[in-house]
VOGU-3710 file (C-alpha; in Angstrom, 3 decimals, decimal comma):
1> mlinpndvcl> 10,528/94,563/83,835  7,703/96,984/84,361  5,250/97,396/87,338  2,095/95,692/86,636  -0,679/97,822/88,091  -2,776/94,491/88,685  0,128/92,760/90,455  1,825/95,013/92,627  1,816/95,814/96,595  3,733/98,711/98,257
11> iifnmqleli> 5,840/97,921/101,476  6,999/100,893/103,413  9,732/99,961/106,266  10,181/101,688/109,656  8,761/105,311/109,209  8,624/105,470/113,034  8,638/108,583/115,012  11,640/107,696/116,855  13,846/106,742/113,669  12,747/109,517/111,341
21> pllhnsyklt> 14,613/112,407/112,819  18,011/110,189/112,662  17,610/109,543/108,970  19,441/111,379/106,302  17,198/113,703/104,464  14,467/112,737/106,992  11,898/115,409/105,902  11,991/114,519/102,248  11,903/110,764/103,008  8,779/111,304/105,166
31> hdcrwladlf> 7,176/113,442/102,551  8,053/110,865/99,764  6,676/107,978/101,852  3,548/109,823/102,338  3,261/110,442/98,473  3,722/106,735/97,780  1,218/105,654/100,362  -1,307/108,263/98,852  -0,530/107,110/95,417  -1,212/103,518/96,263
41> dthqlptvli> -4,379/104,391/98,347  -5,742/106,728/95,176  -5,087/103,564/92,774  -6,761/101,177/95,602  -3,614/99,235/95,602  -2,382/97,272/98,531  -0,029/98,816/100,947  1,793/97,441/103,999  3,272/99,653/106,695  6,037/97,753/108,555
51> ehkklgplah> 7,076/98,850/112,172  10,040/97,537/113,765  8,867/96,862/117,491  11,582/98,840/119,375  11,091/102,043/117,230  7,828/103,000/118,582  4,807/104,150/116,494  4,459/104,929/112,827  4,358/108,558/111,808  0,659/109,690/111,588
61> sikevapkak> 1,182/111,667/108,619  1,847/108,441/106,558  -0,891/106,530/108,149  -3,430/109,147/107,650  -3,142/109,012/103,636  -3,300/105,433/103,597  -6,346/104,477/105,938  -6,478/100,896/104,304  -2,915/100,066/104,719  -2,115/97,003/106,945
71> imekhhfsit> 0,251/97,899/109,589  2,426/95,024/110,674  4,963/94,664/113,350  8,314/92,837/113,042  11,242/91,881/115,234  13,663/90,625/112,643  15,456/93,028/110,207  14,165/90,971/107,236  10,472/90,669/107,100  10,728/87,356/105,587
81> keehimshla> 11,370/85,933/108,950  8,160/86,983/110,240  5,439/84,480/109,360  2,550/86,741/109,917  3,711/89,355/107,347  4,734/86,610/104,798  1,233/84,975/105,097  -0,333/88,360/104,668  1,874/89,011/101,579  0,861/85,597/100,246
91> slnkkqlvla> -2,881/86,144/100,944  -2,693/89,393/98,613  -1,575/87,311/95,814  0,734/89,951/94,221  3,972/88,879/92,607  5,643/92,488/92,500  6,785/94,339/95,692  7,650/97,975/95,626  9,948/98,941/98,684  10,489/102,116/100,241
101> gaeshvclfq> 11,443/103,599/103,799  14,221/103,019/106,091  16,870/101,662/106,771  18,101/100,940/103,089  21,276/99,046/104,166  19,591/96,884/106,862  15,749/95,981/106,733  15,211/96,982/103,097  18,347/95,101/101,762  17,882/92,032/103,679
111> ssvnlqqagy> 14,158/91,915/102,945  14,948/92,483/99,230  17,371/89,538/99,038  15,015/87,292/100,988  11,802/88,398/99,125  13,317/87,645/95,817  14,548/84,271/96,896  10,720/83,682/97,832  9,820/84,479/94,511  8,674/88,224/94,352
121> eifvlsdtis> 9,762/90,646/91,633  11,456/93,354/93,748  11,385/96,995/92,906  13,364/99,441/95,211  12,554/103,192/95,150  15,951/104,477/95,119  14,566/108,105/95,610  12,500/107,020/98,678  14,840/105,158/101,104  17,316/106,320/103,443
131> arnesdnrqa> 19,651/105,339/106,493  20,830/107,151/109,269  24,222/107,619/107,672  24,169/109,033/103,883  27,213/106,632/103,034  25,163/103,593/104,177  22,393/104,612/102,047  24,546/105,008/98,795  26,347/101,791/99,681  22,877/100,011/99,967
141> ierlkyhqyq> 21,911/101,323/96,530  25,213/100,368/95,070  25,020/96,762/96,187  21,244/96,647/95,153  22,528/97,755/91,752  25,569/95,161/91,826  22,871/92,230/92,633  20,595/93,576/89,578  17,572/94,425/91,768  15,047/96,859/90,054
151> litkemlffe> 15,871/100,363/91,133  13,037/102,947/90,208  11,892/106,451/91,092  8,768/107,747/92,225  8,057/109,220/88,858  8,773/105,938/87,168  6,426/104,211/89,347  3,720/106,808/88,753  3,879/106,561/84,991  4,016/102,631/85,199
161> liehselpny> 0,988/102,469/87,377  -1,090/104,621/85,108  0,289/103,122/81,909  -1,270/105,764/79,632  -2,571/109,506/79,572  -6,135/108,733/78,281  -7,449/107,884/81,947  -10,393/110,222/82,689  -8,493/111,536/85,699  -4,935/111,653/84,267
171> lelarkfldg> -4,793/115,610/84,516  -5,891/115,381/88,168  -3,506/112,664/89,156  -0,588/114,494/87,279  -1,481/117,624/89,030  -1,513/115,930/92,340  1,435/113,701/92,083  3,863/115,281/89,418  3,369/119,076/89,495  4,593/120,034/92,858
181> ryik> 1,154/120,470/94,099  1,469/117,628/96,355  1,732/119,643/99,441  -0,014/118,750/102,865
//
């Protein structure tokens, strides 16, 4: 199964100022979530930024590259338990959800299971998820693999979103998102 650019939404979990310093590879994760938010904003695709109520505000660096993103607060680990989030996702009328952020073994995993049960096609960005403990993140990825969730990378996502190299702005997009020039 491939990403359909006309039927996809990005959900970034819990990239909040109080949690980020505790996450394994927190600098890389923050950079990668910023990259994703910018990629979806560039393509004018919907993005939902999830914040867990008890973890404080989201990182400004992510919000600033996704000014149109919907910021939604949750209390439960699985976003499917939050009626306002599920209503918003339904209103987007997108069948595919790309998940990134933290924590991989809790909120991302539980949400993946429940969102798939709700009928969504789930793609988890294995290189853009983390947990406080590296072993928890590895175990989350193994469990996702075992249950046959779609594990993809940022670069796979990039190429599935653009579909071909004949776009008028292909070189500009490739320079910005692939060639290491994405530094802000």
